[in-house]
N, C-alpha and C positions, 0 to 999 in steps of 0.2 A: 513098129520099131520102137524097139526099146532103148532108152537112155542112159549111157555109160555114167549114173551118179558120181563117180569116184573122178573120172575124167573130167567131166565137167565141173566138180568143186576147186580141180588143179588149176583149171582155167582161171573160171572167177577169182580165185586167190591172186593169179596171174595179171588180170585184170583191175580189181580194186586195190592190191597193194598188200594185204594183210588178212591173216586167218581172221584177227579180229572184224573188219570189215565185213565177211564172209558172213562171221555168225551173228552179227548186230542184222543184217539183211534175213538172216533167217530166224533170227529168234531166239537162237539157242547162245551158248556159251562156247569162249573161242577153244575151250579145253575139249569141247563135244567135237569140233570141227577137227583138230589136232588128232584125237583119237580116231574117230573115221577115218581120217586120211592115215594114218598110221595101220589101219586094220584091227585095231584093237577096241572099238566101242562098243562092240557086240560081246566082247571076252569079260566087259566090266558089268556086264548086265542092260547097257543099253540095246533098246528096240531099232537096229536098223532101219526096218520097214517105218517107222516113225518118223525117225532122221531122214530118211530118203526122200519120204513124202513133202518133208517142209523143203528140202532142198530142189524140189522140182516144183513145188509151188513158187519159191523165191525165184529162181534161175531159168524156167521153162514154159515153155508153151503147153505143158503138157501134165496131166495130174493123173495117180495111180488110181484107177477105179477097184475099190475093194469089192464089186461084184463081180467084176471080170476078171480081176488077179493080174492086171496087167496096166500100164500107163497109156492112155488116150489122151489125143488133142484136147483142151480146154474149151472147144470150140464144138468138137463133140460131143462131150459131158453135159455141155448146155443146151443142146439138141436134146439128148436123150431125155434130160431132167425136164425139158419144156413139150416134149411129145404127148399128143393124146394117149389114153388109154387103148393099148390094143387090144384086139377082140378074138382073134385065131390065131396068135402065135404065142404058145406056152411060155418060149425062152424070152420074147418079147416084153411078155409079160410079168416075167419074173425079175427082167431088169427095169423095168416100169416100178414096179414096186419097191424095189429095192433103191430106187432113184429117191424116191419119195421120203425115205429115213438118211439118206446119206449126209454126212456134215458136210459134202463136198457141192451140193446142189446149190448153183448159186440162186436159184428159186425160190428155196426153203425159206418159212420165215424162223425167223431168230427165237427162241425159247421165249416165253414169256412176252412176245408181242401181242399183241391185242389182235382180233379178227376182224 
């Protein structure tokens, strides 16, 4: 299932009351929200994929998996990230390796953290 980010943001503007409230929750500017909703965010040099990832993180139980190329439930992301190393499935091993380096990995140590 893919989330319609545009529709989700329209609903959030209705729920929260303002584009500024949506922007604050996403950690972006109000102008970025306005530009995205008007369809002009990408035309001014904005990265729609980055913006949509922030929207998913703020308002959804899903994340956009950079390795798989589509959104998955946060719970599935955490399961992939904490899984044991696969020994016989090449595709699963590639996913396991990608999860280790993924910035969305909830189990990854932050940079600069002592081991």
